[in-house]
GUTORRO-67009 format. One record per residue (C-alpha): residue in three letters; x, y, z. Coordinates in steps of 0.001 Angstrom, whole numbers, plus 500000, padded with zeros to 6 digits. Example, Ala and Ser with C-alpha at 12.3 -4.5 7.8 and 13.67 -1.06 7.14 Angstrom:
ALA512300495500507800 SER513670498940507140 
END
This chain:
MET500100500090499963 PHE502565502677501111 GLN505088501934498362 ASP502862503548495776 ASN501691506525497654 LYS503379507569500891 GLU500914510456501714 GLU497881508419501072 ALA499156505721503219 LEU499819507988506150 LYS496291509697505496 ARG494726506195505839 CYS496714505364508921 ASN495592508651510659 ALA492018508277509398 ILE491465505058511183 CYS492679506603514588 LYS489568508614514764 ASN487629508093518050 THR490243505986519431 LEU492946506295522178 MET495317507530519500 GLU493051510459518881 THR492711511045522654 LEU496553511158522811 ASN497030513149519526 ILE499235510333518126 GLU499895511119514604 PHE501706509004511977 ILE504058511210510210 ASP506454509047508093 ILE506573505781506534 GLY509232503923504447 ALA510136500422503258 ASP511015499261506784 PHE509622501852509322 LEU506559503812510484 THR507012506955512585 ALA504424508730514831 SER504452511685517039 MET502496512405520404 PRO502660515692522018 VAL504104515626525579 ASN501910517950527543 GLU499580517941530446 ARG497457515436528805 VAL500111512709529047 HIS501662513822532384 GLN501666512124535790 PRO500537514207538704 ASP503991515453539353 GLY504425516781535654 VAL506485514141533992 LEU505520511830531102 HIS503365509008532159 GLY504836505542531173 GLY501401504326530132 ALA501296507087527406 SER504720505831526209 VAL503441502369525993 ALA500347503440524237 LEU502453505185521646 ALA504731502220521139 GLU501693499722520969 SER499982502079518530 VAL502915502331516178 GLY503937498625516433 SER500445497454515617 ALA499973500062512784 ALA503382498870511344 SER502469495217511545 MET499293496004509558 MET501256497867506895 PHE504019495397506534 LEU502452492027506853 ASP500028490225504664 ILE496956490613506733 SER495131488137504472 LYS497411485527505923 VAL497867486823509567 PHE495642488544512206 VAL497572491285514056 ARG496254492155517499 GLY498639493987519852 ILE502385493899520003 
END
């Protein structure tokens, strides 16, 4: 999918995040290549612990989101079922 149109692949990745945790955390897929998928997540009060530092759960949510999305992009999903990394 992404080899033909990188921008379209990123648009589709971001579109499927609507009304999900990824949207809540403002995770956005920003780059894709033959062997990588990159996303960003703002580090602000929405993902801070009460003492003002980044919550580890937010980091895990970012990693899980990117890993799962990359699996969907790079694997033949007609042959495997991706559910969490």
